[in-house]
TILOVEX-25305 format. One record per residue (C-alpha): residue number from 1; y negated, z negated, x negated. Coordinates in Angstrom, 1 decimal. Layout:
BEGIN
NUM Y Z X
...
//
This chain:
BEGIN
1 -5.9 23.5 -5.6
2 -2.3 24.7 -5.9
3 -1.0 21.5 -6.6
4 -2.8 19.8 -3.6
5 -1.4 22.6 -1.2
6 2.1 21.9 -2.8
7 1.9 18.2 -2.2
8 0.5 18.8 1.6
9 3.9 20.8 2.2
10 5.6 17.6 0.8
11 3.7 15.4 3.2
12 4.6 17.6 6.1
13 8.3 17.6 5.2
14 8.4 13.9 4.8
15 6.8 13.4 8.4
16 9.2 16.0 10.0
17 12.2 14.5 8.5
18 11.5 11.0 9.2
19 14.5 9.3 10.5
20 12.4 6.7 12.6
21 11.4 7.3 16.2
22 7.8 7.3 15.0
23 7.0 10.1 12.3
24 5.2 8.2 9.5
25 2.8 9.9 7.1
26 2.5 9.2 3.4
27 -1.0 7.7 3.9
28 -1.9 5.9 7.3
29 -4.3 8.1 9.2
30 -7.0 5.1 9.4
31 -7.8 6.0 5.8
32 -9.5 9.2 4.9
33 -12.8 11.2 4.0
34 -16.0 9.4 5.1
35 -14.2 6.1 5.6
36 -16.0 2.7 5.1
37 -14.3 0.1 3.0
38 -14.9 -3.5 3.9
39 -17.2 -5.1 1.3
40 -16.8 -8.5 -0.2
41 -13.1 -9.1 0.3
42 -9.8 -7.8 -0.6
43 -8.7 -4.5 1.2
44 -5.3 -2.9 1.6
45 -4.5 0.7 1.8
46 -1.0 1.7 2.9
47 1.5 4.3 3.8
48 5.1 5.4 3.7
49 7.1 7.2 1.0
50 10.7 7.1 -0.4
51 11.7 3.5 -1.2
52 10.9 2.7 -4.8
53 8.3 5.4 -5.2
54 5.2 4.1 -7.3
55 1.8 4.6 -5.8
56 -1.7 4.1 -7.5
57 -5.2 4.0 -5.9
58 -8.0 4.8 -8.1
59 -11.8 4.2 -7.4
60 -14.8 4.1 -9.5
61 -12.8 4.0 -12.8
62 -10.4 1.3 -11.6
63 -6.7 1.7 -10.8
64 -4.6 -0.5 -8.5
65 -0.8 0.0 -8.2
66 2.3 -0.7 -5.9
67 5.8 0.3 -5.2
68 7.1 1.3 -1.9
69 9.5 -1.3 -0.2
70 13.2 -0.8 0.9
71 11.6 0.7 4.2
72 9.3 2.9 2.3
73 6.3 1.1 3.1
74 3.7 0.9 0.4
75 0.5 -1.2 0.3
76 -2.1 -1.3 -2.6
77 -4.6 -4.2 -2.5
78 -7.9 -4.1 -4.3
79 -11.4 -5.6 -4.0
80 -14.1 -2.9 -3.9
81 -17.1 -3.0 -6.2
82 -20.4 -3.7 -4.6
83 -21.9 -0.2 -5.0
84 -24.5 1.7 -2.9
85 -23.7 5.3 -3.5
86 -20.7 7.3 -1.9
87 -17.6 7.8 -4.1
88 -14.1 9.2 -4.2
89 -10.9 7.4 -3.7
90 -7.7 9.0 -5.3
91 -4.3 8.1 -4.1
92 -1.6 9.1 -6.7
93 2.2 9.2 -5.3
94 5.0 9.4 -7.6
95 2.8 9.5 -10.7
96 1.6 13.1 -10.4
97 0.9 14.1 -6.7
98 -2.7 13.2 -5.6
99 -4.9 12.9 -2.5
100 -8.6 12.7 -2.7
101 -10.7 10.9 -0.2
102 -14.3 11.8 -0.4
103 -17.7 10.4 0.6
104 -16.2 7.0 0.8
105 -18.7 4.0 1.2
106 -18.5 0.2 0.9
107 -20.0 -1.6 3.8
108 -19.1 -3.6 6.9
109 -16.3 -2.5 9.3
110 -16.5 -3.7 12.9
111 -13.7 -3.1 15.7
112 -15.4 -2.1 18.9
113 -13.2 -2.8 21.7
114 -13.0 -2.9 25.6
115 -12.9 -0.7 28.6
116 -15.3 2.1 30.0
117 -18.5 0.5 29.3
118 -17.6 0.3 25.6
119 -16.2 3.8 25.8
120 -19.4 4.9 27.5
121 -20.8 7.7 25.2
122 -24.3 7.9 23.7
123 -25.0 11.2 25.3
124 -24.8 9.7 28.8
125 -27.1 6.6 27.9
126 -30.6 6.0 28.9
127 -32.6 8.8 27.1
128 -29.2 10.1 25.7
129 -30.4 13.5 24.7
130 -33.3 12.1 22.7
131 -30.9 9.3 21.3
132 -28.4 12.1 20.2
133 -31.0 14.4 18.7
134 -32.1 11.6 16.4
135 -28.6 10.0 15.6
136 -28.8 11.1 12.0
137 -27.6 8.1 10.1
138 -25.1 9.1 7.1
139 -24.7 5.3 6.4
140 -23.1 5.0 9.9
141 -19.5 6.0 10.1
142 -17.0 5.8 13.0
143 -13.4 6.4 13.8
144 -12.3 6.9 17.4
145 -8.9 5.7 17.8
146 -7.1 8.2 20.4
147 -5.8 6.5 23.5
148 -2.3 5.8 22.9
149 -0.4 3.2 25.2
150 2.9 2.4 23.8
151 5.9 0.0 24.8
152 6.6 -1.2 21.3
153 4.3 -1.6 18.5
154 3.4 1.6 16.6
155 2.7 2.1 12.9
156 -0.2 4.8 13.1
157 -3.2 5.8 15.1
158 -4.7 9.2 15.5
159 -8.3 10.0 14.7
160 -10.6 10.6 11.7
161 -13.7 9.2 10.2
162 -16.9 10.9 10.9
163 -20.5 10.5 9.6
164 -23.0 9.8 12.3
165 -24.9 12.9 13.0
166 -26.3 14.6 16.1
167 -23.2 16.8 16.1
168 -20.7 14.3 15.4
169 -21.7 11.7 18.1
170 -20.8 14.1 20.8
171 -17.5 15.2 19.6
172 -14.3 14.1 21.0
173 -15.7 12.6 24.0
174 -18.8 11.1 22.1
175 -19.4 7.9 20.2
176 -19.8 4.7 22.1
177 -23.5 4.1 23.0
178 -23.1 0.3 22.6
179 -21.5 0.7 19.3
180 -24.0 3.1 18.0
181 -26.9 1.0 19.0
182 -25.2 -2.2 17.4
183 -24.7 -0.3 14.1
184 -28.1 1.1 14.1
185 -30.0 -2.3 14.5
186 -27.7 -3.8 11.9
187 -28.2 -0.8 9.4
188 -32.0 -1.0 9.9
189 -32.1 -4.7 9.3
190 -29.6 -4.8 6.2
191 -29.3 -1.5 4.8
192 -25.4 -2.3 4.7
193 -23.4 0.8 5.6
194 -21.6 0.3 8.9
195 -18.1 1.6 9.8
196 -17.2 1.5 13.6
197 -13.7 1.6 14.9
198 -13.8 2.4 18.5
199 -10.7 1.1 20.6
200 -11.9 1.4 24.2
201 -10.0 2.7 27.3
202 -11.5 2.8 30.8
203 -10.2 0.5 33.6
204 -8.1 -1.7 31.1
205 -7.5 -5.3 31.7
206 -7.7 -7.7 28.9
207 -3.9 -8.2 28.8
208 -3.3 -4.7 27.8
209 -5.0 -5.4 24.5
210 -2.9 -8.4 23.5
211 0.3 -8.5 21.4
212 3.6 -9.4 23.2
213 3.7 -12.6 21.2
214 0.2 -13.4 22.5
215 0.9 -12.4 26.1
216 4.0 -14.6 26.1
217 2.1 -17.6 24.9
218 -0.1 -17.5 28.1
219 3.1 -17.7 30.3
220 0.9 -15.5 32.7
221 2.8 -12.1 33.0
222 6.5 -12.9 32.9
223 7.5 -10.3 35.6
224 5.3 -7.7 34.1
225 7.1 -8.4 30.6
226 10.5 -8.2 32.3
227 9.5 -4.8 33.7
228 8.3 -3.6 30.3
229 11.5 -4.6 28.6
230 13.2 -2.6 31.4
231 11.2 0.5 30.8
232 11.5 0.3 27.0
233 15.3 0.1 27.4
234 15.3 3.3 29.3
235 13.1 5.2 26.7
236 10.8 6.4 29.3
237 7.5 8.3 28.8
238 4.9 5.6 27.8
239 2.4 6.0 30.5
240 1.2 2.5 30.2
241 1.2 1.9 34.0
242 3.7 1.6 36.7
243 2.8 4.1 39.4
244 3.7 7.1 37.2
245 7.3 5.7 36.5
246 7.7 5.2 40.4
247 6.7 8.9 40.7
248 9.3 9.9 38.3
249 11.9 7.9 40.0
250 11.2 8.6 43.6
251 8.9 11.6 44.1
252 11.1 14.5 45.0
253 8.0 16.7 44.9
254 8.1 16.6 41.1
255 11.5 18.1 41.0
256 12.2 21.7 40.5
257 10.6 23.7 42.0
258 7.5 21.3 41.9
259 5.5 21.2 45.2
260 2.2 21.6 43.5
261 3.1 25.2 42.1
262 1.6 28.4 43.3
263 4.9 30.1 43.9
264 6.4 27.1 45.9
265 7.6 28.1 49.4
266 5.9 25.7 51.9
267 6.9 27.8 55.0
268 8.8 25.0 56.6
269 6.1 22.5 56.1
270 4.0 21.0 59.1
271 0.6 22.1 59.8
272 -1.9 19.2 60.0
273 -5.6 18.3 60.2
274 -6.5 15.5 57.6
275 -7.5 13.3 60.6
276 -4.1 13.2 62.2
277 -1.9 14.2 59.2
278 0.1 11.0 58.5
279 0.7 10.6 62.4
280 2.1 14.1 62.6
281 4.4 13.4 59.6
282 5.6 10.3 61.3
283 4.4 7.7 58.6
284 1.1 6.7 60.1
285 2.2 2.9 60.0
286 4.3 3.0 56.9
287 3.9 3.5 53.1
288 4.4 6.9 52.3
289 3.9 9.6 49.6
290 2.8 12.9 50.9
291 1.8 16.3 49.7
292 -0.8 18.5 51.2
293 -1.4 22.2 50.5
294 -4.4 24.5 51.3
295 -5.3 28.1 50.6
296 -9.0 29.1 50.3
297 -10.4 32.5 49.7
298 -13.2 32.7 47.0
299 -15.7 35.5 46.4
300 -15.9 38.0 43.6
301 -17.5 37.5 41.0
302 -17.2 33.6 40.7
303 -19.9 31.7 39.1
304 -19.3 31.0 35.4
305 -20.1 27.2 35.7
306 -17.4 24.6 36.5
307 -16.8 24.0 40.3
308 -16.2 20.3 41.9
309 -13.6 19.4 44.5
310 -14.7 16.5 46.7
311 -11.9 14.7 48.8
312 -13.9 11.6 49.9
313 -12.3 8.0 49.7
314 -8.5 8.0 49.6
315 -6.2 4.9 50.0
316 -4.4 4.3 47.8
317 -4.0 7.0 45.1
318 -4.2 10.7 44.8
319 -3.3 13.4 42.4
320 -5.0 16.9 42.7
321 -4.0 20.1 41.5
322 -5.8 23.6 41.7
323 -3.8 26.7 41.2
324 -1.0 24.8 39.8
325 -3.2 23.0 37.3
326 -3.9 19.2 37.2
327 -7.6 18.6 37.9
328 -7.8 14.9 38.6
329 -6.2 11.7 39.9
330 -7.3 8.1 40.8
331 -6.3 4.8 42.3
332 -9.8 3.6 42.6
333 -9.8 3.2 46.4
334 -13.5 2.8 47.1
335 -14.5 5.6 44.8
336 -15.0 9.0 46.6
337 -12.9 11.6 44.8
338 -14.8 14.2 42.8
339 -13.0 16.2 40.2
340 -14.4 19.0 38.0
341 -12.6 22.4 37.9
342 -12.8 24.5 34.8
343 -14.1 28.1 35.6
344 -11.0 29.5 34.1
345 -8.8 27.8 36.8
346 -10.3 29.4 39.8
347 -10.0 33.2 40.7
348 -11.5 35.6 43.2
349 -9.3 35.8 46.2
350 -6.7 33.3 47.4
351 -6.6 29.9 45.5
352 -4.2 27.0 46.2
353 -5.3 23.3 46.3
354 -2.6 20.6 46.4
355 -3.3 16.9 47.1
356 -0.6 14.3 46.6
357 -1.6 11.0 48.4
358 0.3 7.7 48.1
359 -0.9 5.6 50.9
360 0.0 1.9 51.4
361 -1.7 0.8 54.5
362 -1.6 2.0 58.2
363 -5.2 3.0 57.9
364 -4.6 4.4 54.5
365 -4.7 8.0 53.1
366 -8.0 10.1 53.6
367 -10.7 7.6 54.8
368 -13.7 9.9 54.9
369 -14.7 12.3 57.6
370 -13.1 15.7 57.1
371 -16.5 17.3 56.7
372 -16.9 15.5 53.3
373 -14.0 17.5 52.0
374 -15.3 20.6 50.1
375 -15.1 22.7 47.2
376 -18.5 23.4 45.4
377 -18.7 26.3 43.2
378 -20.8 26.4 40.0
379 -23.7 28.1 42.0
380 -23.8 25.4 44.6
381 -21.8 27.4 47.3
382 -19.7 25.0 49.4
383 -16.4 25.8 50.9
384 -15.3 23.4 53.5
385 -11.8 22.0 53.0
386 -11.6 20.8 56.7
387 -9.2 22.3 59.1
388 -5.6 23.2 58.7
389 -3.3 22.0 55.8
390 0.4 22.2 55.2
391 1.9 19.0 54.6
392 5.3 17.3 53.9
393 6.5 13.7 53.1
394 8.1 13.2 49.7
395 8.8 9.5 49.9
396 9.0 7.4 53.2
397 8.4 4.1 51.6
398 8.9 1.7 54.5
399 10.6 -1.5 53.7
400 12.9 -2.0 51.9
401 12.1 1.0 49.8
402 10.4 -0.2 46.5
403 6.7 0.3 45.8
404 5.1 0.4 42.6
405 4.4 -3.0 40.8
406 0.6 -1.8 40.8
407 -1.1 1.5 41.6
408 -3.5 2.1 38.7
409 -2.8 5.4 37.0
410 -4.4 4.1 33.8
411 -3.0 1.7 31.2
412 -2.5 -1.7 32.8
413 0.8 -2.9 31.5
414 0.4 -5.9 29.3
415 0.6 -5.2 25.5
416 0.7 -1.5 25.8
417 -2.8 -0.7 24.2
418 -2.4 -3.4 21.6
419 1.0 -1.9 20.7
420 -0.5 1.7 20.4
421 -4.1 1.2 19.2
422 -4.4 -2.3 17.5
423 -1.0 -2.9 15.9
424 -1.2 0.1 13.6
425 -4.3 -1.4 12.1
426 -2.7 -4.8 11.3
427 -3.8 -5.9 7.9
428 -7.1 -3.7 7.8
429 -9.9 -5.5 6.3
430 -13.0 -5.8 8.7
431 -16.1 -7.7 9.3
432 -15.4 -8.7 12.9
433 -15.2 -7.5 16.5
434 -17.5 -6.5 19.5
435 -16.1 -6.5 22.8
436 -17.3 -5.2 26.2
437 -14.7 -5.6 28.9
438 -14.0 -7.7 31.9
439 -14.6 -5.6 35.0
440 -11.0 -4.9 35.5
441 -10.2 -8.7 35.5
442 -12.7 -9.7 38.2
443 -11.0 -11.9 40.5
444 -9.0 -13.8 37.8
445 -11.7 -15.9 36.2
446 -9.6 -18.8 35.3
447 -6.9 -16.9 34.0
448 -9.4 -14.5 32.1
449 -10.6 -17.5 30.0
450 -7.3 -18.3 28.8
451 -6.6 -14.6 28.0
452 -9.7 -14.1 26.1
453 -9.3 -17.2 24.1
454 -5.8 -16.0 23.2
455 -6.8 -12.3 22.6
456 -9.6 -13.6 20.0
457 -6.9 -15.7 18.2
458 -4.6 -12.7 18.3
459 -7.0 -10.1 17.0
460 -8.0 -12.4 14.2
461 -4.4 -13.0 13.3
462 -3.7 -9.2 13.3
463 -6.7 -8.5 10.9
464 -6.1 -11.5 8.7
465 -9.1 -13.6 9.4
466 -8.9 -16.7 11.5
467 -12.8 -17.0 11.4
468 -13.6 -13.3 12.1
469 -16.7 -13.1 14.4
470 -16.1 -12.0 17.9
471 -19.1 -11.0 20.0
472 -18.5 -10.3 23.6
473 -20.9 -8.7 26.4
474 -21.3 -10.7 29.6
475 -20.7 -8.3 32.6
476 -23.9 -6.4 33.7
477 -25.1 -6.7 37.4
478 -23.3 -4.5 39.8
479 -22.8 -4.0 43.8
480 -25.5 -4.6 46.4
481 -27.6 -7.8 46.1
482 -26.6 -10.5 48.6
483 -29.1 -12.7 50.6
484 -26.5 -15.6 50.5
485 -24.2 -15.1 47.8
486 -21.9 -18.3 47.8
487 -18.9 -18.0 45.9
488 -18.6 -14.8 43.7
489 -15.9 -13.2 41.8
490 -18.4 -11.4 39.2
491 -20.3 -14.7 38.7
492 -17.0 -16.5 37.9
493 -15.9 -13.8 35.4
494 -19.1 -14.2 33.7
495 -18.9 -18.0 33.6
496 -15.4 -17.5 32.0
497 -17.0 -15.2 29.4
498 -19.6 -17.7 28.7
499 -17.2 -20.5 28.3
500 -15.3 -18.5 25.7
501 -18.2 -17.6 23.8
502 -19.9 -20.9 23.5
503 -16.5 -22.9 22.9
504 -14.6 -20.7 20.5
505 -15.9 -20.7 16.7
506 -17.9 -17.8 15.6
507 -18.1 -16.1 19.1
508 -21.4 -15.0 20.8
509 -22.4 -13.6 24.2
510 -24.8 -10.8 24.9
511 -26.1 -11.1 28.4
512 -26.5 -7.9 30.3
513 -27.3 -9.3 33.7
514 -30.7 -7.7 33.7
515 -29.8 -4.1 32.8
516 -27.2 -3.3 35.4
517 -27.1 -1.0 38.3
518 -26.1 -2.0 41.9
519 -24.6 1.5 42.4
520 -22.9 2.3 39.2
521 -20.3 0.1 37.3
522 -21.4 2.0 34.2
523 -25.2 1.2 33.7
524 -26.9 3.6 31.4
525 -29.0 0.9 29.7
526 -26.7 0.4 26.6
527 -29.4 0.1 24.0
528 -30.2 -3.3 24.9
529 -26.6 -4.3 25.1
530 -25.8 -2.9 21.6
531 -28.9 -4.5 20.2
532 -28.1 -7.9 21.6
533 -24.7 -7.9 20.3
534 -26.4 -7.0 16.8
535 -28.5 -10.0 17.2
536 -25.3 -12.2 17.3
537 -24.1 -10.5 14.2
538 -27.4 -10.7 12.3
539 -27.8 -14.2 13.0
540 -24.1 -15.4 12.5
541 -22.5 -13.0 10.0
542 -25.7 -11.7 8.1
543 -27.3 -15.2 8.3
544 -30.8 -13.7 9.0
545 -33.3 -15.9 10.9
546 -33.2 -14.2 14.3
547 -32.7 -15.6 17.8
548 -29.4 -14.3 19.4
549 -28.9 -16.3 22.6
550 -30.9 -16.5 25.6
551 -31.3 -20.0 27.6
552 -28.1 -21.8 27.8
553 -27.6 -24.5 30.6
554 -27.6 -27.8 28.6
555 -27.9 -30.6 31.3
556 -29.4 -31.5 34.7
557 -30.9 -34.7 36.3
558 -31.9 -35.5 39.8
559 -35.7 -36.4 40.2
560 -37.4 -37.1 43.5
561 -35.5 -34.6 45.6
562 -35.3 -32.1 43.0
563 -33.1 -31.2 40.1
564 -34.4 -30.7 36.5
565 -32.4 -28.2 34.4
566 -32.6 -28.5 30.7
567 -31.7 -25.6 28.1
568 -30.6 -24.8 24.8
569 -31.7 -21.8 23.0
570 -35.3 -21.6 24.6
571 -36.8 -20.2 21.3
572 -40.0 -22.3 21.9
573 -40.1 -22.0 25.6
574 -39.1 -20.3 28.8
575 -40.8 -17.3 30.6
576 -40.4 -15.4 33.9
577 -40.5 -11.6 34.0
578 -41.7 -9.6 37.0
579 -42.7 -12.5 39.1
580 -44.7 -15.9 38.8
581 -41.7 -18.0 39.4
582 -38.0 -17.9 38.6
583 -35.8 -16.2 41.1
584 -32.2 -16.6 42.1
585 -32.0 -20.3 41.9
586 -29.8 -22.0 44.6
587 -29.5 -25.6 45.5
588 -26.9 -27.7 47.7
589 -26.4 -31.1 48.7
590 -23.1 -33.2 49.1
591 -22.3 -30.9 52.1
592 -21.9 -27.9 49.5
593 -24.0 -25.6 51.7
594 -26.2 -23.4 49.5
595 -29.8 -22.6 50.0
596 -32.2 -20.6 48.3
597 -34.3 -22.8 46.0
598 -38.0 -22.9 44.8
599 -38.2 -23.2 41.2
600 -40.9 -23.4 38.5
601 -40.8 -23.6 34.7
602 -42.1 -26.7 33.1
603 -42.0 -26.5 29.3
604 -38.4 -26.2 28.2
605 -37.1 -27.0 31.7
606 -37.0 -25.6 35.1
607 -37.5 -27.8 38.2
608 -35.5 -26.8 41.4
609 -35.9 -28.0 44.9
610 -35.7 -26.8 48.6
611 -37.0 -28.6 51.6
612 -33.7 -28.0 53.3
613 -31.9 -30.0 50.7
614 -33.5 -33.5 50.5
615 -30.7 -34.9 48.4
616 -29.7 -32.2 46.1
617 -26.5 -32.6 43.8
618 -25.9 -29.2 42.4
619 -27.8 -25.9 41.1
620 -26.6 -22.5 40.5
621 -28.6 -19.7 38.8
622 -27.9 -16.0 39.2
623 -24.5 -16.7 40.7
624 -23.7 -13.4 42.5
625 -22.7 -9.8 41.3
626 -26.1 -8.5 41.2
627 -28.7 -11.2 41.0
628 -32.3 -11.1 40.6
629 -32.3 -12.8 37.2
630 -35.8 -13.0 35.7
631 -35.6 -16.2 33.4
632 -36.0 -15.5 29.7
633 -36.7 -17.5 26.5
634 -39.7 -16.5 24.3
635 -37.5 -14.3 22.2
636 -37.2 -12.0 25.2
637 -33.4 -12.8 25.9
638 -32.3 -13.5 29.5
639 -30.7 -16.8 30.5
640 -26.9 -17.1 30.9
641 -26.0 -17.4 34.5
642 -24.7 -20.9 35.5
643 -23.7 -23.5 37.8
644 -23.7 -27.3 37.6
645 -21.0 -27.8 40.3
646 -17.3 -26.9 40.0
647 -16.5 -26.4 43.6
//
């Protein structure tokens, strides 16, 4: 024990004295207690020591050695034995000083990537409380990579391996529900231990998860990459977005003394109401950044539960502080602002609320009625925030004053999440990838197909496997259902996902069109999604006789004023759920005008027609953001939305 404590001090000294801008540990943090080592192939463990130092890895009676290179990087390669029980791994540095990793297992490691629907925690999923209570699977291990945007490739990630238990799946924000259900189904079917590496950040477009080399290959983001190079050269904080750098450069309210602080003197500020604020400030028709301050008096005692501040819809971005402490910020225009306030922030008596608003349109700023602005205490008591506020312009951004390249206050700059969260894992041995992302790329479907194909190649190259399986989720239904959808950006994005999944080798598509929520971009039905991803893994990677795909459009033919659609992957036939006939088929003639169609299942085909279209030429199925999709195969998997036209 004394030797181990001594060597820990040596480790800390090495880290603190590292001459590199990034402090490097003796052993990369992706390795540790409870980890899963990829079975069946050569693995690599690595870290950093003094150049020329010998390093030895010992497991199950076998020793594997290496020597650190001129940069201090050491790598030890080994092929793990096929064992069922947990074991220890010893790393010996310099011949005498050892680290011991305990409770290590050999199994399959899956990287779980994407945005908020992959990040969505198990505790919030459908029946989440019960699922958490039953999440006792010691053969499932997971490593949540801490969010880390970076402007250059990093060497290490932050996080630790955890054994799946009711306690661990709710720690640190919680384990991904999709990843959990994926792992549980595979474990149940194969008895192979599963390791999950979660790399997911809400709101992030696909290009943030690609290497700079890969992004440049697409030739899609030249201006964005030029800005990245500029920011990198200035050695600025690595926010991962553009708007925070804009604030740093132009917002005088951030300078000393900062305008959101309790003791800031706002006596010379103008008095405004939210409804006329920007007009009074003289910036009603121009982009501007403005601060608003309001004092509210709260009773004693205060409830011990969290409070919520509601600010309605704001164009374009807000940042909110209470008593000098940040409580929330958003650039999602359509989303009414609702921020939780910890009990420790509020106090009896006078409290200060500060809202910074960056508006870009003449009708921008506070969009909701002033009656919707309120502070709701933990016991439900409502305090109106209507009436008088103090306000001042921080930036009058009328042309030619520059505006941010984009307004999102989360990572959106190409490459930044690859640099911070994927690059440090380069060379790690894994079984494959699951991916739930795309909402942030809606409206860019044609580009998305190119980007996804490039990302898959990029990740396979990063993890040293040009055929590693990659299974993705097709976007779930969302937004109000339309009676006459026509063209639809969500449908086009799903089409791009399907084109990638069915054209790139070793890919698959888990369709989630039937488990969405019109009012929530984060549907709670994650069990179906995770298990449908697992079906692809069971069929493709584990070679089990299971059906993974729903019906997939194969061909069409015109017949007597109708169009007959043929499908792949019918699993013995087509079925309709919740009705006696297929819904959400649309048909058009040469005039390209779409009409809701009649449809019926005939064996493994669907016949589609409409009396309004006597000479049909094209059919669409489930072609809107939130369709009534009720066509399945006999394995119970939903049909992939499709169109026969290219209009």
